[in-house]
N, C-alpha and C positions, 0 to 999 in steps of 0.2 A: 550392441551386443556385449554382454559381460564376459570378460576373460577370467576363467577360473583356474587356469594352469599357468604356472610361471614359465617364462621363456628360459633359454640357456644362460642368460645373464642374471637370473633370479628375480626378474621383474614381472609383475602381473599386468603385462601389456603384450600386445601382438608385436611381432618383429618389425613389421612395417611402420608401426607407430612408435617405435623405440629409436631415439636419436643417440648415436654412438660417436664419440670422438676417439679416433685411434692415433696415438703418438707414433708417427712414422719416421724412423731414423734413416731409412733407405737400405737397411739390411734385410736379410732373409726372415728374421724372426718377426719384426713388426709388419713387414709386407705380407707375411703369411696370415697374421692376425687380421689385417685389413681384408684380405681375401676371404677368410673364413666368415667374418662378420657380414660381408657383402653376400656371400653364398647363402647364408642363413636368412637373408631377407631384411637385415637391419638397415636403417637409414644412416649411412656412414659418412663421416667427415674426417678426412686425414689431415693431420697437422704436423708439419716438419719445422724444427727449430734450427735456424742458422745461428750457431753459437760463437763462432770465431772466424776471423779472416784467415783464409787458408795460408798455411805455412809451407813454403817450398821444401819438400822432402824427397828422399830417394824413392825409387820405384818399389823398394822392398817395404816401405812404410805401410802399415795397415792401421790407420787411424779411424776412429769412428767419427760420425757427424762431419765428414769432410765435404768439400764442394761437390764431389762426385756422388756422395750419398744423397745430397739434396736433389740432384738430377735424377737419381734412381728412384727416389720416393715419388717424384713428379711423374715419371714414366709408369710406375706401378699404378698410381692413382688414375692416370689416363686409361690404362689397360682395363682397370676394374670399373671404370666409369663412375668414380665417386668424386665428390667435391674435395678439393685439396687447397690448403693454405700454408704459406711459408711465413713464419714469424721471425723477424730479425732481432735476435736477442744478444747481439755481441756485447753491448754495454752491460746488460744484466749479468751475463755469463762472466765477464771480466771482474765485475764487482763481487759477485757471489761465489765464484769458484777460483779463478786465476789468482786474484789478489790474496785470497786465503791460502792458496797453495804456496805462493811465494813467501808470505809472512810466516807460514808454518815451518818451512825449511830454514828460514833465518833464525827461528827460535830453537833450532836443533831437533825439530820433530820430523816425522815421516807422514805426510798427509795422504788422505784418500780422496782425491777430487771427485770420483764417481759418486761417493756418498753425498758430497756437497752439491753436486749437480742435481741428483734426485731430490734433495731436500729443498733446493731453491727453484731453479728455472723449470724443472720438469714437473714436480709434484706440488709446487706452490703457484708459480705463474701460469703454467699450462692448466692446472686445476681451475684457476680463476677464469681463464679463457673458455674452457669447456662449460663452466657454469654460465658465463655470459651468453654462450651459444644455445643455452637451454638444453644441453645434452643430458641424457639420463645417466650415462656413465662415461668414465674415461678408461679406455682399454689400452694396455701396453703389451709388448712382447717380452717382458721379463719372465724369467723362469722361477716363479714362486707359485705356491698354491694359496688360495683364499677361500674361505667359506663364509657366506653371508646368512646370518640367522636373524630374521626380524630387523633388518637394517644394521646389525652390528656384525662386522667382519673380523675374522681371525686369520692371521698369516702363518703359513707353514712352508718348510723347505720343499723345493720341487722334487718330483720323482727322480729326475736326473740330477743326482748330487754333484756330478762333475760340472753341470751348468747352473746349478742353483745360485740365485742372486739375492737371496734373503738377507745376507750379511750387509749388502749395500743399501738395503731399504729399512734398516732398523729405525731411522729417524722419521719414518712416515707417521703422520698423526692418525688418530682413530677416525677423525672426520674424513681425511683423505682416503684412508683404507676402505671405508664404507662405500666410497664413490668409485673406487678402482676395481678393475677386473683384469685377471691374468689368465687367458685361455691356454697358455702353453705349459702350465704347471704340472700337468699330468703326462706330458710328452717327453720322449727322448729327443735329442737334437736331430738324429737321423730321421725320425718320424716327421719333424717339422719340415725338413728338406723334401721329404717324399710328398707331403701335402703341397708344398710350393711347386713341385714339378707337376702334380696333378692339376693345380690351378694355372699351370703354364706361365708362371712368373719368371721374368728374365733374370731375377736375382737368386734363383733357386740354388745355384752352385757358387754364389759369391762367397769368398773367404770371410771368416769372422774377423772383426776388428780386434786388434791386440794392443796397440799403443793407446796411451791416453790421448784424447783427440787433439789437444794443443801441445803435445810433447812428441815431436817427430823422432822416430827411431829410439824412443826411450831416453833421449838426452835431456833430462829434466834440468840439468845445470845450465844448459843454453837458454832455457826459458827464464831462469832467474837472472842470468847475465843480461838478458834483454831488458827486463823490467827494473832490476836493481844491480847495475854494474858495480856499484860501490861495495857490494856485499863480499867481494873477493878480498878478504883480509888475511894476511899471514898470522899464524898463531902457534902456540905450543902444543905438542903431543906429550902427554904425561902417562906414567904407569899408575897403578892403583895406589902406590905409596906417595904419589905427588911428585915424583922425580921427572924432570924434563928429559925426554929421550929422543926428541925430534921436533920437527916443525911441519905445519901443513899450509896449504895455499888458500884455505877457506873452508869453514865448517859445512857449507852447502854441498861439498863434494863427498860427504860421508853420511851414512845412516847406521843405526844400531845394528850390530851383527855383521857389519861389513868386514871383509878380510882383505880384499884387494885394494891397492892404492895407498897403503900405509907407508910402505917403503922404508921399513926399519928391520934390520937383521936381528933375529932372535932364535934361540934354540927351539922354541915352540911357536907355531903360527900365532900372530896377534890379531885380535878382533876389536872393533869399536864397541865398548861397553857403556859409554856415556858421552854425551855432547853437552858442554857447558857454554851456552850461547853468550851469557853475560861476561864471561872471561875469555870468550873466543878460544876455548880449549877442547881438545879431543882426549878422552881417557881410553886407554887400551888395556886389554888383559887377555887371559887365555880363554879357550872356548867354554870351560865350565863356569867362568865368571859371568857368562851371559844368562845362566839359568836362574829363573825367578819363579815364585809360586804365589806372590801377592801383588795385586795391581790396584792402584788408586785411580778412580774415574771422575770425570767432570761432565757437566751438561748431559744428563741422562734423559732418555725418552722412553717411557714405558707404555706398552700396549696391554697392560693388565692392572688390576686394582692395587694389589699388594704383592710385590715380587718376593717378599720374605716368606710368603705362604708356600712358595715353590722350592724352598731351600733343600727339601729332601729329594727333589726331582728337578734340579737345576743344572744346566750345562752352559758352558761358555765357549765361544769361538773368537779367537783373538787375531786371526788373519783369514782372509777370504777363502784360501785354499786349505785351511787348517781343519783339524778334527774337532768334534764336540768333546769338551773336557768337563768332567763332573766338578762342580764348584759350589761354593756358598757365598752369599753376599751379606754384608753388614753395614749399618749406618752408625758412625761414631763421630760425634761433634761436627755434624754436617759434612763429614767425609765419607765417601762411599768406597768400601774396600771389598775386593774380590779375592777369595782364597781358592786357588786351584788345587785339585787333588794330586796333580803331578807337575813337576817343573817344566817350564817352556823356555826356549832360547829366542833371543832376538826380539823381545817385546819392546816396542818403541813408542814413546809419547807421540800423539798425533794419530795413532792407529785406533781402530774401533774394537770394543769388546761387546759382543752381541750375545744375548741370553736366549736360551731355548728350554722348553720342557717337552718330555716325551709322553704321548698318549696314544690311544687306539688309532687316531687319524694319522699321526706322524710326529714330526719335530716342529712344535709350535714356537713362533717367534714372540718373545715377551718384551723385547725392546733392547736397549743397550746404551752405551755411553762412550766418550772419548778417553783414551788412556792418557793420564797426566804423568804418572810415574809408576815404577815397579820396584819390588823388593826381593 
């Protein structure tokens, strides 16, 4: 029988003949997605990634992808009566995410491991696994919207801007995006929990993860100490005129824009405005010294043909919780420069700058790059 109508995933196949791999982290979002796919009649395979060996943390720690999350994903899969696989990716995760995290801090940068995780083990390795399983699509619980037209997908910010995760997915390739589906993009978080309760999932009221999975209680310095204990080297703290005004116990204890922990008396509060890893120096200044409106980027990934065509309708987001800022982009001698319409504070190398344009559908993701320096 010929299928003339596309299913909810945009495929010209019946639901029962459509094989779906759902990335299941053990949280309410991915569990709800698995439940929805099962309810709609798709042939669902749940896959959970074991990414790191559990770190003993306090009861207050709310990490993602923990050992308990793996157990919860298995329980949800059993409840939904779907196939479930656990992939042990500790080595891949360490090489692709943790090592990069540590090295980035040692360079005086402020890394975003969630972007690296999506770029490597989740959307690269899991993508390959889903393809090997002959799945038609890979479905996740990310809060982003995508529209697939004739096999080409475009990514947009989620309806729930407070939960939107498009910033963390800027490095997704077009090939991966065409294969991915994000059913939660049109939902508010409270609606997701309501659906989970309707599906009677035992994770419906599970708290959201807040900590980076391998960083218990937000103590990133302890992770660096574990892998690179030699990185704790004393050095000088200088003012913007190059005068030594104090010492520090290691540059990994500081990030751009930080105020606490400098331990130097001054008439006005001092902030970290630059970290020179080569000289093991911290440069401090006043709050207004943090303000920049030009950014230099490296390692760009675009989801459009020519981003310069969007310069009249181009916006940038330079932190995951930040606003969209009107901007222009230029390419000069193989250097990519971003000119912001207004000054921003605390812009740090190692963070991402993600580009958007506005249209009748919403805020479309055009790609982005890594911040190398700011002016």
